[in-house]
C-alpha positions in Angstrom: 181.3 -76.1 13.9 183.4 -79.2 14.4 185.7 -80.6 11.8 187.4 -84.0 11.8 190.4 -84.1 9.5 192.3 -87.4 9.4 195.3 -88.5 7.5 197.8 -91.4 7.6 201.5 -91.4 8.3 204.1 -94.1 8.6 205.4 -92.6 11.9 203.6 -90.8 14.6 204.2 -87.0 14.7 205.6 -87.0 18.3 207.4 -83.7 17.7 204.1 -81.9 17.1 202.3 -83.0 20.3 203.6 -80.1 22.4 203.5 -77.5 19.7 200.0 -76.3 18.5 201.5 -74.4 15.6 203.3 -77.5 14.4 200.0 -79.4 14.7 198.2 -76.9 12.6 201.0 -76.8 10.0 201.0 -80.6 9.8 197.3 -80.9 9.3 197.3 -78.0 6.7 200.1 -79.7 4.8 198.0 -82.9 4.5 195.0 -81.0 3.2 196.2 -78.8 0.4 193.0 -79.5 -1.7 191.1 -76.4 -2.7 187.8 -78.3 -3.0 184.5 -78.3 -1.1 184.9 -76.8 2.4 188.4 -78.1 3.1 190.1 -74.7 2.8 187.5 -73.2 5.2 188.0 -76.1 7.7 191.8 -75.7 7.6 191.5 -71.9 8.0 189.1 -72.3 10.9 191.5 -74.8 12.5 194.2 -72.2 12.4 192.0 -69.8 14.4 190.5 -72.3 16.8 191.3 -72.0 20.5 190.1 -75.6 21.2 192.1 -77.7 18.7 192.3 -81.3 19.6 195.2 -83.2 18.0 195.9 -86.9 18.6 196.9 -90.1 16.9 194.9 -93.3 16.3 197.0 -96.3 16.8 197.0 -99.9 18.0 199.5 -101.7 20.1 199.7 -105.5 19.6 201.0 -107.1 22.8 202.8 -110.4 22.7 201.1 -111.5 25.9 198.2 -110.2 28.0 199.3 -111.5 31.4 202.4 -111.6 33.5 202.5 -113.2 36.9 199.3 -112.5 38.7 198.4 -109.5 36.5 196.1 -109.9 33.4 195.0 -107.2 31.0 191.5 -107.0 29.5 189.7 -104.6 27.2 191.6 -101.8 25.6 194.6 -102.5 27.8 195.0 -105.9 26.2 193.6 -105.4 22.7 192.4 -101.9 21.8 190.5 -102.2 18.5 190.5 -98.5 17.6 187.5 -96.3 17.2 187.8 -96.9 13.4 186.4 -100.4 14.0 183.6 -99.5 16.4 184.1 -102.7 18.3 185.9 -101.6 21.5 183.1 -102.0 24.0 181.8 -105.2 22.4 185.2 -106.9 22.4 185.9 -105.7 26.0 182.6 -107.1 27.2 183.3 -110.5 25.5 186.8 -110.5 27.0 185.5 -109.8 30.5 183.0 -112.6 30.2 185.6 -115.0 28.9 188.1 -114.0 31.6 185.5 -114.4 34.4 184.5 -117.8 33.0 188.1 -119.0 32.8 189.0 -117.8 36.3 185.9 -119.6 37.6 186.8 -122.8 35.8 190.5 -123.0 36.8 192.1 -123.2 40.2 195.4 -121.9 38.9 195.3 -118.3 37.8 198.1 -118.9 35.2 196.0 -121.6 33.6 193.0 -119.3 33.6 194.9 -116.4 32.0 196.4 -118.7 29.3 192.9 -120.1 28.5 191.4 -116.6 28.4 194.1 -115.4 26.0 194.0 -118.6 23.9 190.2 -118.2 23.4 190.1 -114.4 23.0 193.3 -113.5 21.0 192.1 -114.6 17.5 188.7 -112.8 18.1 190.4 -109.7 19.3 192.9 -109.7 16.4 190.2 -110.1 13.8 188.4 -107.1 15.3 191.6 -105.1 15.5 192.1 -105.8 11.8 188.8 -104.1 11.0 190.4 -100.7 11.8 193.0 -101.1 9.1 191.1 -103.1 6.5 187.9 -101.1 6.9 189.3 -97.7 7.7 189.8 -96.6 4.1 186.5 -94.8 4.2 187.7 -92.6 7.1 191.4 -92.5 6.1 191.9 -93.2 2.4 195.5 -93.9 1.6 195.4 -93.9 -2.2 193.9 -91.7 -4.8 191.5 -94.5 -5.8 190.3 -94.8 -2.2 189.9 -91.1 -1.9 187.9 -90.8 -5.1 185.7 -93.8 -4.1 185.1 -92.2 -0.6 184.3 -88.8 -2.1 181.9 -90.4 -4.7 180.0 -92.1 -1.9 179.8 -88.9 0.2 178.3 -87.1 -2.8 175.6 -89.8 -3.2 174.0 -90.7 0.2 171.9 -93.5 -1.3 175.0 -95.2 -2.7 176.8 -94.7 0.6 174.0 -96.2 2.6 173.9 -99.2 0.2 177.7 -99.7 0.4 177.7 -99.6 4.2 174.8 -102.0 4.4 176.4 -104.6 2.2 180.2 -105.3 1.7 181.7 -103.6 4.8 178.8 -104.5 7.1 178.9 -108.2 6.0 182.7 -108.3 6.7 182.1 -106.6 10.1 179.2 -108.8 11.1 181.2 -111.9 10.3 184.1 -110.7 12.5 181.8 -109.3 15.2 180.2 -112.7 15.7 183.2 -114.9 15.0 183.5 -116.1 18.6 181.0 -118.5 19.9 180.7 -117.6 23.6 181.3 -120.6 25.8 178.5 -121.6 28.2 180.5 -121.5 31.5 179.0 -123.5 34.3 177.5 -121.5 37.1 179.6 -121.4 40.3 178.5 -120.7 43.8 
């Protein structure tokens, strides 16, 4: 059995990364509920020999290039697995970077044009992880109750995911009109 227990914190628990007991204690402290299978999951985690503990975070860089080096994909604008857009945004970024490099003789101009075109799109997709992540990581009692209600009613969950969140996501996912770069030899 695999369990995926997530929680939010203001600061990353760096002190727990090298201490499996501290990891288990931290997770157990965030899941004191005595409902559903949560106690069994926490107990199983305490006995597991293959516990995986990590943080989900984003780094927002002030610039994606310096000199002759440019970042693309997750190195420039990781969207987080909570948004589900990492590969898509990376592919769009690679396309835009290649097009700008082909269209400019100066790499610095190409890098600036790439970032100018991509940054708003990447930032909108990054925001999906925090604005849309409440289903995975609720931060208030109301969000937790709403998430739990949806999990108890698969039809309502399917309907909710097919409407509000999906519409927001689709709008963001397709918010960049890809330029038609001229073919180069």
